[in-house]
MOPAC internal coordinates of N, CA, C and O (Angstrom, degrees):
PM7 1SCF
backbone

  N    0.0000 0     0.00 0     0.00 0    0    0    0
  C    1.4379 1     0.00 0     0.00 0    1    0    0
  C    1.5257 1   107.70 1     0.00 0    2    1    0
  O    1.2310 1   120.43 1   -44.43 1    3    2    1
  N    1.3284 1   116.77 1   135.57 1    3    2    1
  C    1.4556 1   121.32 1   177.46 1    5    3    2
  C    1.5214 1   109.65 1   -96.00 1    6    5    3
  O    1.2310 1   121.30 1   -42.84 1    7    6    5
  N    1.3264 1   115.11 1   137.16 1    7    6    5
  C    1.4566 1   121.92 1   178.78 1    9    7    6
  C    1.5260 1   107.20 1  -122.01 1   10    9    7
  O    1.2310 1   120.80 1   -55.16 1   11   10    9
  N    1.3214 1   116.08 1   124.84 1   11   10    9
  C    1.4559 1   122.08 1   179.43 1   13   11   10
  C    1.5258 1   107.97 1   -96.54 1   14   13   11
  O    1.2310 1   120.75 1   -50.21 1   15   14   13
  N    1.3452 1   116.18 1   129.79 1   15   14   13
  C    1.4603 1   121.61 1  -171.13 1   17   15   14
  C    1.5206 1   110.65 1  -126.43 1   18   17   15
  O    1.2310 1   121.10 1   -45.50 1   19   18   17
  N    1.3259 1   115.51 1   134.50 1   19   18   17
  C    1.4639 1   122.43 1   166.93 1   21   19   18
  C    1.5246 1   105.26 1  -101.36 1   22   21   19
  O    1.2310 1   120.33 1   -68.31 1   23   22   21
  N    1.3171 1   116.97 1   111.69 1   23   22   21
  C    1.4623 1   121.76 1  -174.81 1   25   23   22
  C    1.5209 1   111.23 1   -86.52 1   26   25   23
  O    1.2310 1   121.11 1   -39.00 1   27   26   25
  N    1.3286 1   115.48 1   141.00 1   27   26   25
  C    1.4630 1   122.25 1   174.95 1   29   27   26
  C    1.5235 1   107.86 1  -130.01 1   30   29   27
  O    1.2310 1   120.03 1   -91.69 1   31   30   29
  N    1.3418 1   117.55 1    88.31 1   31   30   29
  C    1.4673 1   119.77 1   178.24 1   33   31   30
  C    1.5244 1   111.05 1   -75.77 1   34   33   31
  O    1.2310 1   120.90 1   -11.22 1   35   34   33
  N    1.3243 1   115.88 1   168.78 1   35   34   33
  C    1.4702 1   123.29 1   179.75 1   37   35   34
  C    1.5319 1   112.61 1    58.45 1   38   37   35
  O    1.2310 1   119.87 1  -146.58 1   39   38   37
  N    1.3199 1   117.85 1    33.42 1   39   38   37
  C    1.4622 1   121.77 1   179.70 1   41   39   38
  C    1.5336 1   109.71 1   -83.10 1   42   41   39
  O    1.2310 1   120.83 1   -11.39 1   43   42   41
  N    1.3140 1   116.02 1   168.61 1   43   42   41
  C    1.4666 1   120.55 1   178.78 1   45   43   42
  C    1.5195 1   112.08 1   -75.06 1   46   45   43
  O    1.2310 1   120.64 1   150.92 1   47   46   45
  N    1.3548 1   116.39 1   -29.08 1   47   46   45
  C    1.4628 1   120.06 1  -179.56 1   49   47   46
  C    1.5176 1   109.89 1  -145.51 1   50   49   47
  O    1.2310 1   121.16 1   -21.25 1   51   50   49
  N    1.3286 1   115.39 1   158.75 1   51   50   49
  C    1.4582 1   121.40 1   175.64 1   53   51   50
  C    1.5224 1   108.75 1   -85.35 1   54   53   51
  O    1.2310 1   120.23 1   -55.50 1   55   54   53
  N    1.3343 1   117.16 1   124.50 1   55   54   53
  C    1.4637 1   118.99 1   177.46 1   57   55   54
  C    1.5219 1   110.21 1  -160.22 1   58   57   55
  O    1.2310 1   121.54 1   -22.31 1   59   58   57
  N    1.3325 1   114.65 1   157.69 1   59   58   57
  C    1.4619 1   122.81 1   176.75 1   61   59   58
  C    1.5156 1   107.96 1  -119.57 1   62   61   59
  O    1.2310 1   121.11 1   -50.91 1   63   62   61
  N    1.3252 1   115.49 1   129.09 1   63   62   61
  C    1.4616 1   121.10 1   174.62 1   65   63   62
  C    1.5270 1   106.44 1  -111.14 1   66   65   63
  O    1.2310 1   120.04 1   -69.64 1   67   66   65
  N    1.3372 1   117.53 1   110.36 1   67   66   65
  C    1.4652 1   120.13 1  -178.96 1   69   67   66
  C    1.5315 1   111.22 1   -69.26 1   70   69   67
  O    1.2310 1   120.40 1   -19.01 1   71   70   69
  N    1.3214 1   116.84 1   160.99 1   71   70   69
  C    1.4674 1   119.13 1   177.58 1   73   71   70
  C    1.5245 1   110.51 1   -65.47 1   74   73   71
  O    1.2310 1   120.26 1   -25.42 1   75   74   73
  N    1.3261 1   117.12 1   154.58 1   75   74   73
  C    1.4729 1   118.85 1   179.21 1   77   75   74
  C    1.5236 1   111.21 1   -64.56 1   78   77   75
  O    1.2310 1   121.16 1   -32.11 1   79   78   77
  N    1.3220 1   115.39 1   147.89 1   79   78   77
  C    1.4621 1   119.98 1   178.73 1   81   79   78
  C    1.5262 1   109.40 1   -74.30 1   82   81   79
  O    1.2310 1   120.87 1   -47.71 1   83   82   81
  N    1.3192 1   115.93 1   132.29 1   83   82   81
  C    1.4592 1   121.18 1   179.24 1   85   83   82
  C    1.5162 1   108.59 1  -128.77 1   86   85   83
  O    1.2310 1   120.78 1   -30.01 1   87   86   85
  N    1.3198 1   116.11 1   149.99 1   87   86   85
  C    1.4614 1   119.68 1   176.17 1   89   87   86
  C    1.5208 1   110.72 1   -69.00 1   90   89   87
  O    1.2310 1   120.78 1   141.34 1   91   90   89
  N    1.3255 1   116.12 1   -38.66 1   91   90   89
  C    1.4633 1   121.14 1   176.97 1   93   91   90
  C    1.5239 1   107.18 1  -114.22 1   94   93   91
  O    1.2310 1   119.73 1   -74.08 1   95   94   93
  N    1.3377 1   118.13 1   105.92 1   95   94   93
  C    1.4614 1   119.57 1  -176.91 1   97   95   94
  C    1.5274 1   111.82 1   -68.42 1   98   97   95
  O    1.2310 1   121.64 1   -33.35 1   99   98   97
  N    1.3250 1   114.46 1   146.65 1   99   98   97
  C    1.4560 1   120.26 1   175.46 1  101   99   98
  C    1.5211 1   108.62 1   -82.81 1  102  101   99
  O    1.2310 1   120.66 1    -9.13 1  103  102  101
  N    1.3243 1   116.33 1   170.87 1  103  102  101
  C    1.4602 1   120.10 1   178.25 1  105  103  102
  C    1.5253 1   111.48 1   -64.09 1  106  105  103
  O    1.2310 1   120.95 1   137.43 1  107  106  105
  N    1.3246 1   115.79 1   -42.57 1  107  106  105
  C    1.4528 1   120.17 1  -179.24 1  109  107  106
  C    1.5195 1   109.02 1  -121.12 1  110  109  107
  O    1.2310 1   120.63 1   -59.15 1  111  110  109
  N    1.2971 1   116.40 1   120.85 1  111  110  109
  C    1.4572 1   120.84 1   175.22 1  113  111  110
  C    1.5156 1   107.31 1  -113.83 1  114  113  111
  O    1.2310 1   120.48 1   -56.92 1  115  114  113
  N    1.3204 1   116.70 1   123.08 1  115  114  113
  C    1.4535 1   123.22 1  -171.34 1  117  115  114
  C    1.5238 1   112.10 1   -96.16 1  118  117  115
  O    1.2310 1   121.24 1   -52.05 1  119  118  117
  N    1.3223 1   115.24 1   127.95 1  119  118  117
  C    1.4533 1   122.62 1   170.75 1  121  119  118
  C    1.5246 1   107.23 1   -88.47 1  122  121  119
  O    1.2310 1   119.99 1   -38.72 1  123  122  121
  N    1.3171 1   117.62 1   141.28 1  123  122  121
  C    1.4580 1   121.66 1   172.99 1  125  123  122
  C    1.5207 1   106.83 1  -101.57 1  126  125  123
  O    1.2310 1   120.96 1   -60.22 1  127  126  125
  N    1.3408 1   115.77 1   119.78 1  127  126  125
  C    1.4573 1   120.84 1  -176.92 1  129  127  126
  C    1.5282 1   108.68 1  -118.72 1  130  129  127
  O    1.2310 1   120.79 1   -62.93 1  131  130  129
  N    1.3182 1   116.09 1   117.07 1  131  130  129
  C    1.4646 1   122.35 1   178.16 1  133  131  130
  C    1.5216 1   108.51 1  -102.92 1  134  133  131
  O    1.2310 1   120.97 1   -47.10 1  135  134  133
  N    1.3352 1   115.75 1   132.90 1  135  134  133
  C    1.4665 1   121.12 1   178.56 1  137  135  134
  C    1.5244 1   109.23 1  -133.80 1  138  137  135
  O    1.2310 1   121.00 1   -28.86 1  139  138  137
  N    1.3218 1   115.70 1   151.14 1  139  138  137
  C    1.4564 1   121.80 1  -179.82 1  141  139  138
  C    1.5311 1   112.32 1   -74.39 1  142  141  139
  O    1.2310 1   120.54 1   155.12 1  143  142  141
  N    1.3087 1   116.57 1   -24.88 1  143  142  141
  C    1.4658 1   121.67 1  -174.86 1  145  143  142
  C    1.5252 1   112.09 1   -68.36 1  146  145  143
  O    1.2310 1   119.99 1   -33.95 1  147  146  145
  N    1.3427 1   117.63 1   146.05 1  147  146  145
  C    1.4669 1   120.43 1   175.65 1  149  147  146
  C    1.5313 1   110.15 1   -80.13 1  150  149  147
  O    1.2310 1   120.40 1   -19.88 1  151  150  149
  N    1.3306 1   116.83 1   160.12 1  151  150  149
  C    1.4711 1   119.40 1  -179.93 1  153  151  150
  C    1.5295 1   112.16 1   -82.55 1  154  153  151
  O    1.2310 1   120.70 1  -129.81 1  155  154  153
  N    1.3206 1   116.28 1    50.19 1  155  154  153
  C    1.4668 1   121.83 1  -179.28 1  157  155  154
  C    1.5172 1   108.25 1  -115.25 1  158  157  155
  O    1.2310 1   121.16 1   -48.44 1  159  158  157
  N    1.3485 1   115.39 1   131.56 1  159  158  157
  C    1.4726 1   122.18 1   177.29 1  161  159  158
  C    1.5242 1   112.09 1    53.30 1  162  161  159
  O    1.2310 1   120.12 1  -141.39 1  163  162  161
  N    1.3124 1   117.37 1    38.61 1  163  162  161
  C    1.4784 1   124.29 1   176.01 1  165  163  162
  C    1.5269 1   114.00 1    63.13 1  166  165  163
  O    1.2310 1   119.83 1  -161.30 1  167  166  165
  N    1.3279 1   117.92 1    18.70 1  167  166  165
  C    1.4620 1   119.50 1   179.53 1  169  167  166
  C    1.5281 1   111.34 1   -66.10 1  170  169  167
  O    1.2310 1   120.12 1   141.35 1  171  170  169
  N    1.3317 1   117.37 1   -38.65 1  171  170  169
  C    1.4665 1   120.19 1   178.77 1  173  171  170
  C    1.5261 1   110.20 1   -67.07 1  174  173  171
  O    1.2310 1   119.87 1   139.68 1  175  174  173
  N    1.3301 1   117.85 1   -40.32 1  175  174  173
  C    1.4710 1   120.75 1   178.64 1  177  175  174
  C    1.5232 1   111.27 1   -61.72 1  178  177  175
  O    1.2310 1   120.51 1   138.97 1  179  178  177
  N    1.3242 1   116.64 1   -41.03 1  179  178  177
  C    1.4728 1   120.16 1   178.01 1  181  179  178
  C    1.5264 1   111.06 1   -64.75 1  182  181  179
  O    1.2310 1   120.46 1   139.86 1  183  182  181
  N    1.3181 1   116.72 1   -40.14 1  183  182  181
  C    1.4644 1   120.29 1   178.98 1  185  183  182
  C    1.5259 1   111.04 1   -66.49 1  186  185  183
  O    1.2310 1   120.20 1   140.81 1  187  186  185
  N    1.3275 1   117.22 1   -39.19 1  187  186  185
  C    1.4696 1   121.15 1   177.41 1  189  187  186
  C    1.5206 1   110.20 1   -64.65 1  190  189  187
  O    1.2310 1   120.33 1   137.50 1  191  190  189
  N    1.3246 1   116.97 1   -42.50 1  191  190  189
  C    1.4678 1   121.44 1   177.78 1  193  191  190
  C    1.5234 1   110.74 1   -58.64 1  194  193  191
  O    1.2310 1   120.66 1   135.55 1  195  194  193
  N    1.3219 1   116.35 1   -44.45 1  195  194  193
  C    1.4666 1   120.91 1   179.94 1  197  195  194
  C    1.5278 1   111.17 1   -64.08 1  198  197  195
  O    1.2310 1   120.11 1   135.73 1  199  198  197
  N    1.3353 1   117.40 1   -44.27 1  199  198  197
  C    1.4674 1   120.53 1   179.11 1  201  199  198
  C    1.5227 1   112.08 1   -63.70 1  202  201  199
  O    1.2310 1   120.43 1   137.32 1  203  202  201
  N    1.3342 1   116.78 1   -42.68 1  203  202  201
  C    1.4716 1   119.88 1   178.79 1  205  203  202
  C    1.5264 1   111.06 1   -63.03 1  206  205  203
  O    1.2310 1   120.34 1   140.26 1  207  206  205
  N    1.3246 1   116.96 1   -39.74 1  207  206  205
  C    1.4650 1   120.24 1   178.64 1  209  207  206
  C    1.5267 1   110.72 1   -62.35 1  210  209  207
  O    1.2310 1   120.45 1   138.11 1  211  210  209
  N    1.3288 1   116.75 1   -41.89 1  211  210  209
  C    1.4702 1   120.12 1   178.06 1  213  211  210
  C    1.5267 1   111.05 1   -66.73 1  214  213  211
  O    1.2310 1   120.61 1   138.47 1  215  214  213
  N    1.3380 1   116.43 1   -41.53 1  215  214  213
  C    1.4646 1   121.00 1  -177.52 1  217  215  214
  C    1.5308 1   111.70 1   -64.27 1  218  217  215
  O    1.2310 1   120.40 1   136.66 1  219  218  217
  N    1.3347 1   116.84 1   -43.34 1  219  218  217
  C    1.4625 1   120.94 1  -177.94 1  221  219  218
  C    1.5274 1   113.26 1   -92.37 1  222  221  219
  O    1.2310 1   120.85 1  -176.70 1  223  222  221
  N    1.3448 1   115.97 1     3.30 1  223  222  221
  C    1.4715 1   122.24 1   176.69 1  225  223  222
  C    1.5240 1   112.28 1    56.72 1  226  225  223
  O    1.2310 1   121.08 1  -129.14 1  227  226  225
  N    1.3349 1   115.54 1    50.86 1  227  226  225
  C    1.4563 1   122.86 1   174.31 1  229  227  226
  C    1.5241 1   107.62 1  -129.89 1  230  229  227
  O    1.2310 1   120.43 1   -10.96 1  231  230  229
  N    1.3312 1   116.79 1   169.04 1  231  230  229
  C    1.4585 1   119.19 1   177.25 1  233  231  230
  C    1.5311 1   109.77 1   -78.22 1  234  233  231
  O    1.2310 1   120.81 1   -19.73 1  235  234  233
  N    1.3186 1   116.06 1   160.27 1  235  234  233
  C    1.4706 1   120.02 1  -178.67 1  237  235  234
  C    1.5175 1   111.86 1   -62.08 1  238  237  235
  O    1.2310 1   120.11 1   150.19 1  239  238  237
  N    1.3225 1   117.40 1   -29.81 1  239  238  237
  C    1.4664 1   120.18 1  -179.35 1  241  239  238
  C    1.5282 1   112.07 1   -70.13 1  242  241  239
  O    1.2310 1   119.73 1   165.26 1  243  242  241
  N    1.3195 1   118.11 1   -14.74 1  243  242  241
  C    1.4566 1   121.88 1   178.64 1  245  243  242
  C    1.5302 1   112.28 1   -90.18 1  246  245  243
  O    1.2310 1   120.07 1   178.29 1  247  246  245
  N    1.3187 1   117.47 1    -1.71 1  247  246  245
  C    1.4671 1   122.22 1   178.53 1  249  247  246
  C    1.5264 1   107.20 1  -111.63 1  250  249  247
  O    1.2310 1   121.08 1   -55.17 1  251  250  249
  N    1.3416 1   115.53 1   124.83 1  251  250  249
  C    1.4625 1   119.99 1  -175.85 1  253  251  250
  C    1.5198 1   109.97 1  -133.29 1  254  253  251
  O    1.2310 1   120.69 1   -45.65 1  255  254  253
  N    1.3277 1   116.29 1   134.35 1  255  254  253
  C    1.4571 1   121.84 1   176.62 1  257  255  254
  C    1.5217 1   108.31 1   -78.38 1  258  257  255
  O    1.2310 1   120.36 1   -60.59 1  259  258  257
  N    1.3314 1   116.93 1   119.41 1  259  258  257
  C    1.4641 1   121.63 1  -178.91 1  261  259  258
  C    1.5196 1   110.92 1   -90.44 1  262  261  259
  O    1.2310 1   120.82 1   132.03 1  263  262  261
  N    1.3423 1   116.05 1   -47.97 1  263  262  261
  C    1.4658 1   118.82 1  -179.85 1  265  263  262
  C    1.5196 1   110.17 1  -149.65 1  266  265  263
  O    1.2310 1   121.35 1   -21.51 1  267  266  265
  N    1.3366 1   115.03 1   158.49 1  267  266  265
  C    1.4552 1   120.77 1   177.14 1  269  267  266
  C    1.5077 1   113.91 1    93.00 1  270  269  267
  O    1.2310 1   119.70 1  -147.65 1  271  270  269
  N    1.3212 1   118.19 1    32.35 1  271  270  269
  C    1.4647 1   120.96 1  -177.42 1  273  271  270
  C    1.5238 1   112.21 1   -59.27 1  274  273  271
  O    1.2310 1   119.80 1   145.53 1  275  274  273
  N    1.3329 1   117.99 1   -34.47 1  275  274  273
  C    1.4619 1   120.91 1  -179.37 1  277  275  274
  C    1.5248 1   112.41 1  -110.91 1  278  277  275
  O    1.2310 1   120.03 1  -170.58 1  279  278  277
  N    1.3226 1   117.54 1     9.42 1  279  278  277
  C    1.4589 1   122.69 1  -178.12 1  281  279  278
  C    1.5269 1   110.38 1  -107.42 1  282  281  279
  O    1.2310 1   120.46 1   -19.08 1  283  282  281
  N    1.3206 1   116.72 1   160.92 1  283  282  281
  C    1.4687 1   119.47 1   173.95 1  285  283  282
  C    1.5204 1   110.97 1   -79.19 1  286  285  283
  O    1.2310 1   119.97 1   159.76 1  287  286  285
  N    1.3210 1   117.66 1   -20.24 1  287  286  285
  C    1.4671 1   122.09 1   176.43 1  289  287  286
  C    1.5218 1   108.08 1   -99.94 1  290  289  287
  O    1.2310 1   121.01 1   -61.90 1  291  290  289
  N    1.3212 1   115.68 1   118.10 1  291  290  289
  C    1.4607 1   122.11 1  -173.72 1  293  291  290
  C    1.5137 1   111.23 1  -126.30 1  294  293  291
  O    1.2310 1   121.08 1   -23.01 1  295  294  293
  N    1.3187 1   115.54 1   156.99 1  295  294  293
  C    1.4558 1   121.33 1   174.99 1  297  295  294
  C    1.5207 1   107.28 1  -124.21 1  298  297  295
  O    1.2310 1   120.83 1   -55.15 1  299  298  297
  N    1.3240 1   116.01 1   124.85 1  299  298  297
  C    1.4574 1   122.80 1   178.03 1  301  299  298
  C    1.5121 1   109.09 1  -113.75 1  302  301  299
  O    1.2310 1   121.07 1   -29.75 1  303  302  301
  N    1.3241 1   115.56 1   150.25 1  303  302  301
  C    1.4641 1   121.55 1   173.38 1  305  303  302
  C    1.5257 1   107.16 1  -111.37 1  306  305  303
  O    1.2310 1   121.27 1   -48.44 1  307  306  305
  N    1.3327 1   115.17 1   131.56 1  307  306  305
  C    1.4627 1   120.22 1   177.76 1  309  307  306
  C    1.5124 1   107.84 1  -117.39 1  310  309  307
  O    1.2310 1   121.37 1   -60.43 1  311  310  309
  N    1.3303 1   114.98 1   119.57 1  311  310  309
  C    1.4605 1   121.00 1   178.63 1  313  311  310
  C    1.5091 1   109.05 1  -100.21 1  314  313  311
  O    1.2310 1   120.54 1   -52.14 1  315  314  313
  N    1.3322 1   116.58 1   127.86 1  315  314  313
  C    1.4680 1   120.69 1  -179.43 1  317  315  314
  C    1.4975 1   110.75 1  -106.73 1  318  317  315
  O    1.2310 1   120.10 1   180.00 1  319  318  317

């Protein structure tokens, strides 16, 4: 499953805001993920990976960053 993420590093708290519920889903639904970590040396990406794993109740090894390593818009793959 692909998860589209709008990253917000340097936030006050770690949290995930899921996309709004729609009757007709769009092709890409973006999660907003706020993390306390700065975007230095992939620390924010690691924190986002950890939060997504907790949110979807999978291990961290099942969450993989596909694209957007240096962008605020990222695509993750979650294997169940």
